[in-house]
FIMI-298135 format. One line per 5 residues: number of its first residue (from 1); for each residue x, y, z of C-alpha. Coordinates in pm, whole numbers. Example, Ala and Ser with C-alpha at 12.3 -4.5 7.8 and 13.67 -1.06 7.14 Angstrom:
residues 2
1> 1230:-450:780 ~ 1367:-106:714
end
This chain:
residues 487
1> 713:-34:-126 ~ 826:-39:236 ~ 698:-303:570 ~ 425:-542:499 ~ 64:-463:585
6> -212:-714:639 ~ -576:-623:475 ~ -766:-428:727 ~ -999:-164:864 ~ -898:89:1118
11> -1094:257:1357 ~ -1109:589:1522 ~ -954:458:1833 ~ -644:287:1611 ~ -535:651:1472
16> -540:774:1826 ~ -353:455:1976 ~ -101:488:1675 ~ -36:848:1695 ~ 42:755:2025
21> 261:568:1973 ~ 440:742:1664 ~ 527:1012:1883 ~ 674:738:2185 ~ 865:635:1880
26> 1020:1001:1792 ~ 1113:1032:2175 ~ 1317:726:2205 ~ 1471:788:1883 ~ 1560:1128:2027
31> 1697:1000:2276 ~ 1909:713:2097 ~ 2043:1011:1858 ~ 2156:1226:2224 ~ 2304:869:2367
36> 2565:852:2022 ~ 2405:456:1951 ~ 2429:410:1599 ~ 2661:218:1346 ~ 2881:507:1202
41> 3209:291:1142 ~ 3249:207:789 ~ 2981:319:614 ~ 2759:113:294 ~ 2620:217:3
46> 2326:27:-120 ~ 2153:46:-439 ~ 1755:-82:-567 ~ 1614:-51:-889 ~ 1252:-97:-968
51> 1167:-228:-1326 ~ 825:-241:-1572 ~ 781:-540:-1744 ~ 661:-600:-2100 ~ 506:-869:-2340
56> 680:-958:-2655 ~ 463:-675:-2808 ~ 641:-446:-2579 ~ 260:-386:-2408 ~ 304:-397:-2048
61> 294:-744:-1884 ~ 70:-806:-1557 ~ 220:-1092:-1480 ~ 485:-1004:-1194 ~ 407:-1271:-994
66> 464:-1544:-1230 ~ 778:-1347:-1306 ~ 893:-1337:-948 ~ 823:-1763:-930 ~ 1004:-1831:-1230
71> 1286:-1597:-1120 ~ 1296:-1750:-765 ~ 1519:-1531:-638 ~ 1479:-1319:-352 ~ 1677:-1004:-437
76> 1397:-975:-643 ~ 1031:-855:-497 ~ 675:-712:-536 ~ 616:-386:-638 ~ 303:-171:-691
81> 208:-240:-1026 ~ 158:-589:-1209 ~ 384:-448:-1435 ~ 669:-348:-1193 ~ 931:-628:-972
86> 1250:-453:-734 ~ 1560:-546:-690 ~ 1776:-501:-412 ~ 2124:-512:-514 ~ 2370:-640:-196
91> 2477:-303:-52 ~ 2869:-326:-66 ~ 3154:-86:34 ~ 3295:178:-239 ~ 3603:170:-104
96> 3625:-232:-152 ~ 3522:-203:-557 ~ 3180:-103:-486 ~ 3088:26:-761 ~ 3212:-256:-975
101> 3020:-504:-772 ~ 2731:-318:-787 ~ 2774:-361:-1190 ~ 2835:-676:-1201 ~ 2573:-795:-967
106> 2312:-592:-1119 ~ 2437:-716:-1482 ~ 2403:-1107:-1354 ~ 2108:-1078:-1163 ~ 1913:-908:-1466
111> 2030:-1142:-1728 ~ 1942:-1408:-1526 ~ 1613:-1282:-1420 ~ 1493:-1194:-1836 ~ 1598:-1546:-1936
116> 1398:-1697:-1668 ~ 1079:-1446:-1692 ~ 1052:-1443:-2046 ~ 943:-1812:-2033 ~ 612:-1695:-1875
121> 607:-1373:-2121 ~ 736:-1129:-1916 ~ 1086:-920:-2012 ~ 1277:-650:-1819 ~ 1275:-264:-1903
126> 1452:-54:-1694 ~ 1266:298:-1775 ~ 1130:549:-1585 ~ 781:479:-1727 ~ 681:216:-1937
131> 631:437:-2288 ~ 348:171:-2395 ~ 120:177:-2080 ~ -207:323:-2190 ~ -570:446:-2010
136> -667:94:-2016 ~ -387:-17:-1753 ~ -473:305:-1464 ~ -683:38:-1343 ~ -739:-129:-935
141> -714:-436:-1198 ~ -344:-351:-1214 ~ -266:-346:-903 ~ -53:-631:-774 ~ -190:-914:-436
146> 3:-784:-162 ~ -252:-608:41 ~ -61:-369:167 ~ -132:-197:-188 ~ -508:-188:-207
151> -487:-59:108 ~ -280:208:83 ~ -500:305:-220 ~ -770:294:-23 ~ -672:533:241
156> -527:745:24 ~ -868:828:-165 ~ -1031:856:118 ~ -785:1113:275 ~ -825:1272:-75
161> -1238:1260:-82 ~ -1275:1206:-453 ~ -1069:1040:-769 ~ -682:1151:-825 ~ -621:1424:-1105
166> -327:1393:-1314 ~ -252:1693:-1505 ~ 43:1736:-1663 ~ 136:2028:-1931 ~ 490:1955:-2165
171> 569:1967:-2509 ~ 206:1780:-2504 ~ -101:1778:-2278 ~ -238:1550:-2046 ~ -549:1542:-1811
176> -665:1232:-1688 ~ -829:1054:-1319 ~ -768:770:-1154 ~ -991:579:-913 ~ -654:400:-738
181> -299:484:-671 ~ -165:248:-992 ~ -78:560:-1186 ~ 206:590:-879 ~ 282:242:-1041
186> 400:386:-1343 ~ 680:528:-1184 ~ 960:313:-1220 ~ 1321:434:-1005 ~ 1652:396:-906
191> 1704:458:-563 ~ 2074:471:-387 ~ 2130:469:-9 ~ 2446:612:179 ~ 2484:551:527
196> 2591:851:741 ~ 2644:883:1115 ~ 2409:1150:1296 ~ 2635:1423:1341 ~ 2666:1376:976
201> 2320:1340:835 ~ 2208:1678:802 ~ 2509:1772:559 ~ 2429:1468:319 ~ 2108:1542:302
206> 2134:1878:276 ~ 2371:1832:19 ~ 2137:1565:-196 ~ 1848:1827:-191 ~ 2086:2119:-373
211> 2209:1842:-627 ~ 1870:1675:-698 ~ 1797:1926:-1006 ~ 2181:1823:-1160 ~ 2097:1434:-1087
216> 1789:1490:-1277 ~ 1897:1710:-1553 ~ 2182:1431:-1657 ~ 1971:1134:-1583 ~ 1577:1222:-1726
221> 1489:872:-1852 ~ 1072:951:-1874 ~ 920:1166:-2170 ~ 599:930:-2225 ~ 264:916:-2017
226> -11:718:-2156 ~ 151:803:-2540 ~ 178:1206:-2488 ~ 554:1333:-2513 ~ 510:1517:-2134
231> 837:1622:-1951 ~ 1165:1477:-1972 ~ 1114:1322:-1608 ~ 760:1301:-1641 ~ 812:1051:-1310
236> 858:1387:-1112 ~ 480:1550:-1175 ~ 360:1198:-1190 ~ 437:1100:-850 ~ 353:1452:-683
241> -36:1413:-826 ~ -58:1033:-787 ~ -27:1002:-421 ~ -153:1375:-343 ~ -398:1308:-67
246> -527:1705:-64 ~ -801:1811:-213 ~ -796:2165:-441 ~ -945:2329:-104 ~ -648:2146:95
251> -388:2240:-142 ~ -469:2649:-109 ~ -459:2599:246 ~ -97:2576:234 ~ -101:2168:368
256> 204:1959:289 ~ 181:1673:-17 ~ 289:1394:110 ~ 559:1368:-242 ~ 777:1640:-118
261> 1062:1811:-190 ~ 1064:1970:156 ~ 1041:2370:298 ~ 1433:2414:441 ~ 1769:2302:510
266> 1800:2071:804 ~ 2036:2079:1077 ~ 1995:1740:1206 ~ 1848:1413:1073 ~ 1550:1500:1338
271> 1424:1778:1186 ~ 1253:1497:887 ~ 1087:1261:1119 ~ 981:1533:1358 ~ 790:1699:1028
276> 669:1366:967 ~ 508:1310:1264 ~ 370:1699:1259 ~ 282:1711:944 ~ 102:1420:825
281> -141:1224:921 ~ -104:847:893 ~ -184:654:619 ~ -153:283:753 ~ -225:346:1145
286> -74:0:1231 ~ 59:-70:1605 ~ 302:-290:1708 ~ 343:-489:2039 ~ 728:-339:2082
291> 770:-108:2377 ~ 1031:130:2263 ~ 1168:244:2603 ~ 1157:-90:2748 ~ 1377:-208:2430
296> 1604:87:2483 ~ 1652:79:2885 ~ 1729:-325:2902 ~ 2022:-245:2649 ~ 1887:-355:2308
301> 1765:-226:1970 ~ 1409:-114:1950 ~ 1326:-139:1566 ~ 1034:145:1593 ~ 794:-1:1351
306> 554:261:1374 ~ 787:577:1297 ~ 924:373:1000 ~ 559:312:891 ~ 491:602:897
311> 829:749:735 ~ 719:524:443 ~ 407:671:372 ~ 542:985:328 ~ 733:1026:0
316> 1086:1253:8 ~ 1284:1265:-323 ~ 1568:1211:-61 ~ 1422:1030:206 ~ 1533:982:583
321> 1646:558:664 ~ 1614:426:1033 ~ 1749:66:1011 ~ 1897:-206:1249 ~ 2104:-485:1095
326> 2271:-720:1274 ~ 2103:-535:1622 ~ 2266:-228:1569 ~ 2108:119:1450 ~ 2181:297:1156
331> 2139:603:906 ~ 2118:636:567 ~ 1993:911:323 ~ 1782:749:62 ~ 1832:891:-290
336> 1523:835:-471 ~ 1427:1088:-810 ~ 1602:928:-1085 ~ 1423:708:-1313 ~ 1575:325:-1379
341> 1820:268:-1653 ~ 1896:344:-1958 ~ 2166:69:-1884 ~ 2312:-140:-1592 ~ 2617:115:-1690
346> 2440:445:-1669 ~ 2263:317:-1408 ~ 2630:286:-1181 ~ 2717:596:-1372 ~ 2433:777:-1190
351> 2551:640:-879 ~ 2925:713:-876 ~ 2827:1082:-996 ~ 2562:1066:-669 ~ 2787:892:-389
356> 3105:1103:-517 ~ 2932:1465:-543 ~ 2757:1425:-241 ~ 3044:1311:-24 ~ 3257:1579:-147
361> 2958:1893:-100 ~ 2922:1722:285 ~ 3219:1778:368 ~ 3306:2067:219 ~ 3421:2381:422
366> 3146:2590:253 ~ 2870:2445:272 ~ 2689:2496:-49 ~ 2356:2528:71 ~ 2473:2836:312
371> 2507:2953:-23 ~ 2171:2924:-188 ~ 1807:2916:-66 ~ 1649:2640:-52 ~ 1344:2781:-284
376> 1619:2805:-568 ~ 1675:2408:-532 ~ 1344:2300:-568 ~ 1288:2558:-859 ~ 1569:2401:-1032
381> 1462:2013:-954 ~ 1141:2093:-1164 ~ 1330:2304:-1401 ~ 1565:1987:-1508 ~ 1208:1762:-1456
386> 1089:1927:-1725 ~ 1362:2010:-1956 ~ 1597:1745:-1902 ~ 1959:1740:-2005 ~ 1895:2134:-2165
391> 1760:2238:-1838 ~ 1978:2581:-1709 ~ 1981:2605:-1317 ~ 2063:2868:-1091 ~ 2395:2799:-911
396> 2592:2984:-650 ~ 2877:3205:-790 ~ 2794:3143:-1158 ~ 2386:3231:-1130 ~ 2210:3077:-1450
401> 2368:2817:-1623 ~ 2323:2519:-1821 ~ 2296:2198:-1631 ~ 2568:2032:-1834 ~ 2825:2294:-1857
406> 2829:2317:-1442 ~ 2832:1957:-1462 ~ 3174:1956:-1689 ~ 3337:2243:-1544 ~ 3257:2190:-1150
411> 3085:1915:-1088 ~ 3262:1660:-1222 ~ 3581:1745:-1020 ~ 3404:1732:-724 ~ 3260:1395:-755
416> 3590:1276:-854 ~ 3747:1437:-554 ~ 3476:1275:-347 ~ 3471:925:-499 ~ 3874:914:-428
421> 3744:986:-57 ~ 3549:682:-45 ~ 3830:491:-148 ~ 3703:418:-547 ~ 3997:283:-781
426> 4139:569:-1077 ~ 3994:274:-1294 ~ 3603:257:-1154 ~ 3614:691:-1139 ~ 3776:746:-1511
431> 3514:490:-1623 ~ 3169:580:-1438 ~ 3210:990:-1423 ~ 3347:965:-1799 ~ 2995:833:-1904
436> 2841:1096:-1728 ~ 3123:1374:-1936 ~ 2994:1209:-2217 ~ 2658:1240:-2179 ~ 2677:1622:-2112
441> 2926:1641:-2440 ~ 2704:1424:-2668 ~ 2350:1595:-2517 ~ 2201:1231:-2508 ~ 2079:1090:-2247
446> 1774:825:-2226 ~ 1490:1080:-2275 ~ 1684:1287:-2545 ~ 1706:933:-2737 ~ 1427:796:-2659
451> 1205:1136:-2776 ~ 1441:1198:-3081 ~ 1363:800:-3218 ~ 1029:879:-3152 ~ 1015:1180:-3359
456> 1224:999:-3634 ~ 893:739:-3642 ~ 724:988:-3841 ~ 337:950:-3922 ~ 357:608:-3796
461> 31:549:-3532 ~ 165:687:-3174 ~ 135:337:-2982 ~ 300:189:-3312 ~ 619:407:-3279
466> 607:352:-2893 ~ 650:-52:-2938 ~ 891:-6:-3182 ~ 1142:269:-2998 ~ 1054:35:-2696
471> 1193:-267:-2833 ~ 1463:-81:-3012 ~ 1545:78:-2663 ~ 1520:-278:-2474 ~ 1776:-456:-2731
476> 2031:-161:-2674 ~ 1988:-194:-2309 ~ 2098:-565:-2294 ~ 2446:-475:-2463 ~ 2522:-235:-2142
481> 2642:37:-2398 ~ 2577:315:-2244 ~ 2306:549:-2419 ~ 2517:850:-2546 ~ 2692:573:-2744
486> 2345:440:-2926 ~ 2308:537:-3247
end
């Protein structure tokens, strides 16, 4: 969830001062881009996974503080809801066996965390939305204790001026309201990070936007919310609505949403940070003591805390990241649109598909985005979220096509090529892309498996069926056999 923020109130003067400081940060960032001060020699990749916690009955366990104390591993962090935690997997280089390293590290950490957290009555689940969440969990009492979360909720509700409305029409229909951003906590994701040079950032971001729909189609894993079967990737509309600071009138005026696909292809990473500053008022106008220009001119690297904090409250599905490691700045694309799970093997397969495909397209001689309108990419994205593995999307040179057919015929070979460029081993490529291939051939991803199994419960009361199906899911999750192999 980003930088730590203490509980506080903000004055009008705080907001004015913060706006000026953010703009100063942006000017310094622009100068750093011109002067090529970034680490670009040997790009790293990264992985974060958000997890849900359930009790022995497979209902939400509001125990993240107890679970984290039991786990006692700094790689695990608090998240927005008391039924969430997050694991940050150490970054790795694909050419050094990074995919296998990710898999082994994540598997080991999850096994260790599960055995320890189970002692306090909390079990790990990798799924996009916890199916057994009930309306009673959608209250301020479910927020984690970190002051940042309460403050963020207050600021979003104050900006909106009214309760948050969740309205999703899928297989079934959901209408509800919330007096906090707790519905956002229902959305748990996997985040892939790709480090890139300033010169190549636009290509990697544009490529990530273009393939977002296909990623979601083959990896959808969030079909239920508050007892309703909705979209195959219900996280997408839920997250868009749960953090929306706009009233209906502001929506009608065309004000941009804070959960944003974007509206254009870019030519520089600066485009995204400049849009952040130009379009979005600060939610957390905390001003740091750092003078970024002074830091830069003495030869050191500015942290740009205001720009980074502001960026952390604008929820692009592919987010630009400025960070500093060992005194050297770098840039990353944070791909944050996929649900967690179902298994570690599935998660790393999703990573391999993304890392390989985005590199192949970013380095293509004829950019895909030069052949495709941005609005088509956005429409594809929401279609894939609604329909999952059955989705049809638009693709240049093909027209409307089943996402699975597109992956099998065109995109898997490109992903293979991209992973070879990264330096992945042949065994890694075959294994992880083979999981994606089999999902497409069988038509089974996490969402599809869960919905089919739920339909087999027949006349069972809905939440009883959800608990039973989630228990089955959780047991299979720990076998690490990919979801397409589940009976």
